[in-house]
C-alpha beads as a LAMMPS data file, in Angstrom:
LAMMPS data file: protein, C-alpha beads

228 atoms
227 bonds

1 atom types
1 bond types

-500.0 500.0 xlo xhi
-500.0 500.0 ylo yhi
-500.0 500.0 zlo zhi

Masses

1 110.0

Atoms # bond

1 1 1 481.187 218.404 261.146
2 1 1 484.472 217.176 259.581
3 1 1 482.947 213.796 258.774
4 1 1 483.741 211.870 255.607
5 1 1 481.078 209.797 253.859
6 1 1 481.821 207.198 251.199
7 1 1 479.034 207.120 248.598
8 1 1 479.090 203.970 246.462
9 1 1 476.621 204.731 243.687
10 1 1 476.907 204.380 239.898
11 1 1 474.096 206.742 238.887
12 1 1 475.181 210.371 238.553
13 1 1 471.678 211.696 239.251
14 1 1 471.593 209.925 242.611
15 1 1 475.116 211.072 243.488
16 1 1 474.145 214.670 242.694
17 1 1 471.015 214.359 244.830
18 1 1 472.984 213.022 247.807
19 1 1 475.641 215.704 247.298
20 1 1 473.069 218.523 247.255
21 1 1 472.003 217.847 250.847
22 1 1 474.972 216.282 252.614
23 1 1 477.551 218.816 251.447
24 1 1 475.122 221.523 252.542
25 1 1 475.121 219.855 255.976
26 1 1 478.933 220.074 256.144
27 1 1 479.962 216.523 255.226
28 1 1 482.849 215.647 252.920
29 1 1 481.857 213.116 250.258
30 1 1 484.005 210.543 248.484
31 1 1 482.515 208.662 245.533
32 1 1 482.944 205.181 244.107
33 1 1 480.912 203.726 241.243
34 1 1 481.670 200.006 241.573
35 1 1 482.174 197.322 244.199
36 1 1 485.858 197.164 243.296
37 1 1 486.359 200.912 243.646
38 1 1 484.610 200.904 247.011
39 1 1 486.762 198.035 248.286
40 1 1 489.937 199.685 246.995
41 1 1 489.101 202.883 248.872
42 1 1 488.491 200.987 252.109
43 1 1 491.911 199.334 251.909
44 1 1 493.544 202.687 252.588
45 1 1 491.021 204.947 254.321
46 1 1 488.232 204.739 256.882
47 1 1 485.115 206.823 256.221
48 1 1 482.815 207.826 259.064
49 1 1 479.774 206.435 257.253
50 1 1 478.972 204.587 254.013
51 1 1 475.998 205.122 251.710
52 1 1 475.706 202.077 249.517
53 1 1 473.746 201.282 246.368
54 1 1 473.052 197.553 246.318
55 1 1 472.807 197.213 242.531
56 1 1 476.261 198.056 241.176
57 1 1 477.703 197.271 237.724
58 1 1 480.153 194.633 238.995
59 1 1 478.159 193.041 241.792
60 1 1 476.145 193.597 244.950
61 1 1 476.912 196.413 247.348
62 1 1 476.478 193.877 250.141
63 1 1 479.985 192.651 249.295
64 1 1 481.277 195.968 250.592
65 1 1 479.098 195.755 253.699
66 1 1 480.411 192.268 254.495
67 1 1 483.986 193.523 254.056
68 1 1 483.333 196.403 256.454
69 1 1 481.816 194.208 259.156
70 1 1 484.706 191.736 258.948
71 1 1 487.543 194.275 259.047
72 1 1 489.102 195.555 262.256
73 1 1 488.847 199.319 262.457
74 1 1 485.897 199.389 260.062
75 1 1 483.410 197.047 261.724
76 1 1 481.446 199.767 263.547
77 1 1 481.143 202.063 260.509
78 1 1 477.436 202.781 259.852
79 1 1 476.102 201.599 256.492
80 1 1 472.964 202.962 254.820
81 1 1 471.718 200.915 251.877
82 1 1 469.866 202.534 248.984
83 1 1 467.782 199.987 247.123
84 1 1 464.819 199.432 244.887
85 1 1 464.298 195.977 246.406
86 1 1 461.395 195.927 248.839
87 1 1 460.762 192.248 249.601
88 1 1 461.490 190.899 253.073
89 1 1 463.979 188.300 251.818
90 1 1 466.076 191.032 250.199
91 1 1 466.088 193.179 253.328
92 1 1 466.936 190.173 255.467
93 1 1 470.052 189.555 253.369
94 1 1 471.079 193.146 253.949
95 1 1 470.502 193.119 257.696
96 1 1 472.367 189.808 257.971
97 1 1 475.301 191.404 256.139
98 1 1 475.312 194.273 258.630
99 1 1 473.318 197.074 256.989
100 1 1 472.170 199.609 259.608
101 1 1 469.330 201.177 257.637
102 1 1 467.473 200.632 254.368
103 1 1 466.123 203.524 252.312
104 1 1 463.986 202.565 249.345
105 1 1 464.362 204.348 246.018
106 1 1 463.177 206.869 245.125
107 1 1 464.562 208.158 248.394
108 1 1 463.385 211.176 250.355
109 1 1 466.647 213.089 250.496
110 1 1 465.874 214.887 253.761
111 1 1 465.201 211.503 255.384
112 1 1 468.656 210.378 254.256
113 1 1 470.157 213.429 255.952
114 1 1 468.325 212.626 259.199
115 1 1 469.541 209.010 259.175
116 1 1 473.136 210.050 258.482
117 1 1 473.133 212.374 261.477
118 1 1 471.370 209.857 263.747
119 1 1 473.788 207.014 262.943
120 1 1 476.838 209.236 263.392
121 1 1 475.533 210.340 266.797
122 1 1 475.147 206.685 267.785
123 1 1 478.748 205.941 266.823
124 1 1 479.935 208.926 268.821
125 1 1 478.095 207.694 271.903
126 1 1 479.397 204.133 271.420
127 1 1 483.020 205.245 271.152
128 1 1 483.121 207.469 274.214
129 1 1 484.064 204.459 276.253
130 1 1 483.702 200.708 276.243
131 1 1 481.951 198.694 278.899
132 1 1 483.225 195.330 280.114
133 1 1 480.266 193.233 281.183
134 1 1 481.148 190.314 283.466
135 1 1 478.495 187.726 284.213
136 1 1 479.976 184.704 285.975
137 1 1 481.997 182.746 283.418
138 1 1 481.037 185.179 280.644
139 1 1 482.770 188.432 279.680
140 1 1 481.660 190.844 276.944
141 1 1 483.346 194.085 275.859
142 1 1 481.153 196.337 273.737
143 1 1 484.125 198.396 272.547
144 1 1 486.278 195.579 271.159
145 1 1 483.275 193.349 270.282
146 1 1 484.878 190.456 272.140
147 1 1 482.932 187.692 273.878
148 1 1 484.799 185.350 276.239
149 1 1 483.204 182.231 277.704
150 1 1 485.218 180.266 280.257
151 1 1 488.342 182.049 279.071
152 1 1 487.871 181.259 275.364
153 1 1 487.062 183.919 272.780
154 1 1 483.937 183.484 270.647
155 1 1 484.919 185.318 267.489
156 1 1 482.367 184.313 264.876
157 1 1 479.416 186.540 265.795
158 1 1 478.284 189.208 263.356
159 1 1 477.937 192.760 264.618
160 1 1 474.161 192.425 264.843
161 1 1 474.419 189.104 266.702
162 1 1 476.931 190.639 269.110
163 1 1 474.675 193.640 269.798
164 1 1 471.717 191.332 270.355
165 1 1 473.641 189.033 272.691
166 1 1 475.101 191.968 274.644
167 1 1 471.651 193.514 275.076
168 1 1 470.097 190.296 276.387
169 1 1 472.951 189.637 278.806
170 1 1 472.970 193.208 280.080
171 1 1 469.203 193.048 280.721
172 1 1 469.363 189.598 282.383
173 1 1 467.227 188.063 283.793
174 1 1 464.598 190.428 282.421
175 1 1 462.349 189.072 279.676
176 1 1 462.578 191.331 276.600
177 1 1 459.874 191.577 273.945
178 1 1 460.716 191.381 270.252
179 1 1 459.566 194.976 269.821
180 1 1 461.912 196.192 272.557
181 1 1 464.807 194.242 271.033
182 1 1 464.195 195.795 267.616
183 1 1 464.001 199.269 269.140
184 1 1 467.269 198.833 271.061
185 1 1 469.380 196.724 268.698
186 1 1 468.109 197.655 265.227
187 1 1 467.136 201.206 266.273
188 1 1 464.822 201.333 263.274
189 1 1 461.668 199.790 261.902
190 1 1 462.101 196.069 261.217
191 1 1 459.904 192.997 261.108
192 1 1 459.861 190.990 264.336
193 1 1 460.810 187.758 262.544
194 1 1 464.312 189.183 262.196
195 1 1 464.809 188.760 265.942
196 1 1 463.985 185.033 265.775
197 1 1 466.309 184.550 262.806
198 1 1 469.215 186.261 264.530
199 1 1 468.596 184.398 267.799
200 1 1 468.634 181.083 265.895
201 1 1 471.858 181.946 264.036
202 1 1 473.511 183.191 267.222
203 1 1 472.664 180.023 269.141
204 1 1 474.304 177.922 266.422
205 1 1 477.573 179.807 266.914
206 1 1 477.665 179.776 270.725
207 1 1 478.934 176.890 272.857
208 1 1 476.002 174.627 273.701
209 1 1 476.051 175.465 277.393
210 1 1 475.985 179.193 276.662
211 1 1 473.341 178.918 273.931
212 1 1 471.033 177.131 276.375
213 1 1 470.978 180.250 278.552
214 1 1 469.144 182.203 275.854
215 1 1 465.574 181.328 276.666
216 1 1 462.494 182.024 274.565
217 1 1 459.017 182.510 275.994
218 1 1 456.388 181.863 273.285
219 1 1 454.391 184.923 272.381
220 1 1 456.440 187.221 274.613
221 1 1 460.161 187.389 273.854
222 1 1 463.636 186.320 274.976
223 1 1 465.966 186.548 277.940
224 1 1 469.433 185.508 279.033
225 1 1 469.213 183.412 282.201
226 1 1 472.267 182.071 283.968
227 1 1 471.637 179.433 286.653
228 1 1 473.346 180.180 289.931

Bonds

1 1 1 2
2 1 2 3
3 1 3 4
4 1 4 5
5 1 5 6
6 1 6 7
7 1 7 8
8 1 8 9
9 1 9 10
10 1 10 11
11 1 11 12
12 1 12 13
13 1 13 14
14 1 14 15
15 1 15 16
16 1 16 17
17 1 17 18
18 1 18 19
19 1 19 20
20 1 20 21
21 1 21 22
22 1 22 23
23 1 23 24
24 1 24 25
25 1 25 26
26 1 26 27
27 1 27 28
28 1 28 29
29 1 29 30
30 1 30 31
31 1 31 32
32 1 32 33
33 1 33 34
34 1 34 35
35 1 35 36
36 1 36 37
37 1 37 38
38 1 38 39
39 1 39 40
40 1 40 41
41 1 41 42
42 1 42 43
43 1 43 44
44 1 44 45
45 1 45 46
46 1 46 47
47 1 47 48
48 1 48 49
49 1 49 50
50 1 50 51
51 1 51 52
52 1 52 53
53 1 53 54
54 1 54 55
55 1 55 56
56 1 56 57
57 1 57 58
58 1 58 59
59 1 59 60
60 1 60 61
61 1 61 62
62 1 62 63
63 1 63 64
64 1 64 65
65 1 65 66
66 1 66 67
67 1 67 68
68 1 68 69
69 1 69 70
70 1 70 71
71 1 71 72
72 1 72 73
73 1 73 74
74 1 74 75
75 1 75 76
76 1 76 77
77 1 77 78
78 1 78 79
79 1 79 80
80 1 80 81
81 1 81 82
82 1 82 83
83 1 83 84
84 1 84 85
85 1 85 86
86 1 86 87
87 1 87 88
88 1 88 89
89 1 89 90
90 1 90 91
91 1 91 92
92 1 92 93
93 1 93 94
94 1 94 95
95 1 95 96
96 1 96 97
97 1 97 98
98 1 98 99
99 1 99 100
100 1 100 101
101 1 101 102
102 1 102 103
103 1 103 104
104 1 104 105
105 1 105 106
106 1 106 107
107 1 107 108
108 1 108 109
109 1 109 110
110 1 110 111
111 1 111 112
112 1 112 113
113 1 113 114
114 1 114 115
115 1 115 116
116 1 116 117
117 1 117 118
118 1 118 119
119 1 119 120
120 1 120 121
121 1 121 122
122 1 122 123
123 1 123 124
124 1 124 125
125 1 125 126
126 1 126 127
127 1 127 128
128 1 128 129
129 1 129 130
130 1 130 131
131 1 131 132
132 1 132 133
133 1 133 134
134 1 134 135
135 1 135 136
136 1 136 137
137 1 137 138
138 1 138 139
139 1 139 140
140 1 140 141
141 1 141 142
142 1 142 143
143 1 143 144
144 1 144 145
145 1 145 146
146 1 146 147
147 1 147 148
148 1 148 149
149 1 149 150
150 1 150 151
151 1 151 152
152 1 152 153
153 1 153 154
154 1 154 155
155 1 155 156
156 1 156 157
157 1 157 158
158 1 158 159
159 1 159 160
160 1 160 161
161 1 161 162
162 1 162 163
163 1 163 164
164 1 164 165
165 1 165 166
166 1 166 167
167 1 167 168
168 1 168 169
169 1 169 170
170 1 170 171
171 1 171 172
172 1 172 173
173 1 173 174
174 1 174 175
175 1 175 176
176 1 176 177
177 1 177 178
178 1 178 179
179 1 179 180
180 1 180 181
181 1 181 182
182 1 182 183
183 1 183 184
184 1 184 185
185 1 185 186
186 1 186 187
187 1 187 188
188 1 188 189
189 1 189 190
190 1 190 191
191 1 191 192
192 1 192 193
193 1 193 194
194 1 194 195
195 1 195 196
196 1 196 197
197 1 197 198
198 1 198 199
199 1 199 200
200 1 200 201
201 1 201 202
202 1 202 203
203 1 203 204
204 1 204 205
205 1 205 206
206 1 206 207
207 1 207 208
208 1 208 209
209 1 209 210
210 1 210 211
211 1 211 212
212 1 212 213
213 1 213 214
214 1 214 215
215 1 215 216
216 1 216 217
217 1 217 218
218 1 218 219
219 1 219 220
220 1 220 221
221 1 221 222
222 1 222 223
223 1 223 224
224 1 224 225
225 1 225 226
226 1 226 227
227 1 227 228
């Protein structure tokens, strides 16, 4: 497959477990054992995917995830988090930082292999060509992750907020349920409250006139509605 995966994990047993399956599947693996080592690697090279332990000797693996999402050329790199933390608040922090998928320890190694392949396929589909979506005074490019409103760039959206906004605009004026949003944007199992949290955060970052176009219908879902 000629794909390189960065594995940031300080436990040798876990690294060996990951290696046993992913090298068998044809992936090349690069290892880092600390937050610093992971960041240093990313300064010079771009892996195709990152597998990230959240509890590292010198800090949280989410520091690496935040770096990836905020760096041009890295922002679309899939990130799988390996964690022993199972509470909603912990997962919310990870999804807010840009984690694509959580796998709880002890992991099922074959499930990890399936997620690696699924996320890499999604990236391949996303990079075959960008789509410029024009909706009146709004322009969104899903390749460059740029949102323009009345000629001004809105550059403070996270990747997840961008994907959510793009999906709602593209489906406009259709009303989308929380379940459908999770299926399309998260592409994994997630609690529905995450949608409300991301909608709230996104509205705070958008110009007031644009934020008002994201409408919520109690008990049903959300839609983007632009008055004519």
